[in-house]
C-alpha positions in Angstrom: 106.4 24.4 230.1 103.4 22.1 229.7 104.2 18.5 228.8 102.2 16.8 226.2 99.2 15.1 227.8 99.8 11.3 228.1 97.4 8.8 226.6 96.2 5.8 228.6 94.6 2.6 227.6 91.7 1.1 229.5 93.1 -1.2 232.2 96.6 0.0 231.9 98.8 -0.3 235.0 101.3 2.6 235.2 103.5 1.7 238.1 107.0 3.0 237.0 106.4 6.1 239.1 105.9 4.4 242.4 108.1 5.1 245.4 108.5 3.4 248.8 110.3 4.3 252.1 113.0 1.6 252.6 114.3 0.6 256.0 117.6 -1.3 256.5 115.8 -3.7 258.7 113.6 -4.9 255.8 115.8 -4.0 253.0 115.4 -7.3 251.1 111.7 -6.8 251.0 111.9 -3.2 249.8 114.6 -4.0 247.3 112.3 -6.7 245.9 109.4 -4.2 245.7 111.7 -1.8 243.9 112.7 -4.4 241.4 109.1 -5.6 240.8 107.6 -2.2 240.2 110.7 -0.3 239.0 110.1 1.8 242.1 112.2 4.5 243.6 113.3 4.8 247.2 112.6 7.9 249.4 115.0 7.8 252.3 113.5 8.9 255.6 116.4 8.5 258.0 118.1 11.7 257.2 115.7 14.2 258.6 116.2 12.9 262.2 118.4 15.3 264.3 120.1 12.5 266.3 121.3 10.9 263.0 122.5 14.2 261.5 124.4 15.0 264.6 126.3 11.7 264.4 128.5 11.8 261.3 129.6 8.2 261.8 126.0 7.0 261.9 125.0 9.1 258.9 128.0 7.7 257.0 127.1 4.1 258.0 123.5 4.4 256.7 124.6 6.1 253.5 127.2 3.4 252.9 124.6 0.6 253.4 122.2 2.1 250.9 124.9 2.9 248.4 126.1 -0.6 248.6 122.9 -2.0 247.1 123.0 -3.0 243.5 120.4 -0.6 242.3 120.1 2.7 240.4 119.7 5.6 242.8 119.4 8.4 240.2 115.6 8.6 240.5 115.6 8.2 244.3 114.5 11.0 246.6 115.2 12.0 250.2 112.9 13.5 252.7 114.8 16.5 254.0 114.7 18.0 257.4 111.6 19.6 258.7 111.6 19.4 262.5 111.9 23.0 263.8 113.2 24.2 260.4 112.4 27.9 259.6 114.3 29.2 256.6 112.1 32.3 256.5 113.2 33.4 260.0 114.5 36.9 260.4 116.4 35.8 263.5 120.0 35.2 262.3 120.6 32.3 264.7 117.4 30.4 263.8 118.1 30.9 260.1 121.7 29.8 260.4 120.6 26.5 262.2 117.9 25.9 259.6 120.2 26.6 256.7 122.8 24.2 258.2 120.3 21.3 258.4 118.8 22.0 254.9 122.3 21.9 253.5 123.0 18.6 255.3 120.0 17.1 253.5 121.2 18.5 250.2 124.8 17.3 250.7 123.6 13.8 251.5 121.4 13.7 248.4 124.4 15.0 246.3 126.8 12.4 247.7 124.3 9.6 247.1 123.4 10.8 243.6 119.7 11.3 244.3 117.2 13.1 242.1 115.4 15.3 244.6 114.9 16.3 248.2 111.5 16.9 249.8 111.0 19.8 252.2 108.0 21.1 254.1 106.3 24.5 253.9 106.7 24.9 257.7 104.9 28.1 258.3 102.8 29.0 261.3 99.2 27.9 260.5 96.5 30.4 261.4 99.0 33.3 261.8 97.4 35.5 259.2 99.3 38.7 259.8 99.9 39.9 256.2 103.5 41.0 257.0 104.3 37.5 258.2 102.8 35.9 255.1 104.6 38.3 252.8 107.9 37.7 254.6 107.4 33.9 254.4 106.9 34.1 250.6 109.7 36.5 249.9 112.3 34.7 252.0 111.3 31.2 250.8 111.5 32.3 247.1 114.9 33.8 247.7 116.2 30.9 249.8 115.1 28.0 247.6 116.4 29.9 244.5 119.8 30.0 246.1 119.7 26.4 247.2 118.9 25.3 243.6 121.8 27.3 242.4 124.1 25.8 244.9 122.9 22.2 244.2 122.5 22.1 240.4 122.1 18.3 240.2 119.1 18.0 242.6 115.5 19.0 242.4 113.5 20.4 245.3 109.9 19.4 246.1 107.9 21.6 248.5 105.4 19.6 250.5 102.3 20.9 252.3 102.6 20.0 256.0 99.6 21.0 258.1 98.7 24.0 255.9 95.1 25.0 256.4 94.6 25.7 252.6 96.7 25.4 249.4 97.1 29.2 249.2 100.7 29.6 250.4 102.0 26.6 248.5 100.2 27.8 245.4 101.7 31.3 245.6 105.2 30.0 246.2 104.8 27.6 243.3 103.7 30.5 241.0 106.7 32.6 242.1 109.1 29.6 241.4 107.5 28.5 238.1 110.5 29.6 236.1 112.7 27.2 238.2 112.6 23.9 236.3 113.9 21.9 239.3 111.4 23.2 241.8 108.1 21.4 242.1 105.3 20.6 244.5 105.1 17.5 246.6 101.4 17.2 247.3 100.6 15.2 250.4 97.0 14.3 249.9 96.6 12.9 253.5 97.7 16.3 254.9 95.2 17.9 252.5 92.4 15.7 253.8 92.9 16.8 257.4 93.7 20.4 256.6 90.2 21.8 257.1 89.8 22.7 253.5 88.1 20.2 251.2 90.5 17.9 249.5 89.0 18.8 246.2 90.0 22.4 246.8 93.6 21.3 247.0 93.4 19.3 243.9 91.7 22.0 241.8 93.9 24.8 243.1 97.3 23.0 242.5 96.4 21.1 239.4 97.8 23.8 237.0 101.1 23.9 238.9 104.2 21.8 238.5 103.2 18.8 240.8 106.3 16.6 240.7 105.7 14.2 243.5 102.8 12.8 245.5 102.7 11.4 249.0 99.7 9.0 249.6 98.3 7.1 252.5 95.1 6.9 254.4 93.6 8.3 257.6 90.4 8.9 259.5 90.0 12.5 258.2 91.2 13.9 261.5 94.7 12.7 262.3 97.7 12.0 260.0 97.8 8.3 260.7 99.8 7.0 257.7 97.4 4.1 257.4 97.7 1.7 254.4 96.0 3.0 251.2 92.3 2.0 251.1 91.8 1.6 254.8 90.5 5.1 255.8 88.4 7.9 254.6 90.4 9.1 251.6 88.2 9.6 248.5 90.3 7.4 246.3 88.1 7.7 243.2 88.4 11.5 243.4 92.2 11.1 243.6 92.3 8.6 240.7 90.1 10.7 238.4 92.3 13.7 239.2 95.6 11.9 238.5 94.3 10.5 235.2 93.5 14.1 234.1 96.9 15.6 235.0 99.1 17.0 232.2 102.2 15.3 233.7 102.9 12.1 235.6 104.1 12.9 239.1 106.0 10.2 241.0 104.0 8.6 243.8 105.3 7.7 247.3 103.2 5.2 249.2 104.1 6.8 252.5 103.3 4.1 255.1 105.0 2.5 258.1 106.8 -0.6 257.1 106.7 -3.2 254.4 103.5 -4.9 255.6 101.6 -1.7 255.2 103.2 -1.1 251.8 102.1 -4.6 250.6 98.6 -4.1 252.0 98.4 -0.7 250.2 99.4 -2.2 246.8 96.9 -5.0 247.3 94.1 -2.5 248.0 95.1 -0.3 245.1 95.1 -3.2 242.7 91.7 -4.5 243.9 90.1 -1.0 244.0 91.6 0.4 240.9 93.4 3.2 242.7 95.8 5.2 240.5 98.3 4.2 239.2 96.7 0.7 239.2 94.0 1.6 236.7 
């Protein structure tokens, strides 16, 4: 289903779709940011194995976030990705991966969150067609089942260190009848993929892009620099965003509140979407 194309006025600031990564250490600052921009949180503690292995610590972190006086219904969670392989044909590896994925989904359900972000996690440069076909078949089957088991959450699939948009594009096409499945396009990962960033933007534009991760880097390494401090072609990004048929949410994916504040300052001064 294609949503009606939005209309923008010159100079309009559309910031209600912003997200940030909170930390308990700086929670007052992040809560203030959330209130100022009506921004969502994307929780990043719960993909770490040492936290997931400690039920007491997991519960403690959840309790602290859930104790804040804010609406969590549009918040997201970055799901597990380290060593996760849901397409594995090895029963033990699949079982472990499925267990971790369901931990992420269970936390999101208990916290009342909107969506969980997962990574493509395929072996880059392994071009054996049988491997690629298996990855697509098993991912389509797996995420369809997870959506059925967790009817209150959405799932956003993020490009990790994919060398091109091809696999994410094909999976998205296969899942296009699943309303709660969307793409999380990490433009910084796209910039260092080896394929031109414009190729990513053009290829994925017709698909259901639900969420964006943005930060900056040197064009080589995934540095998570503040927006506007690296080699990202921000005018290209802004023009592309303004021409989308739908408004994806946008996570400023940087390390700490100071980098978040610097990013917003640069975005405002340089007219980077959604500060346009």
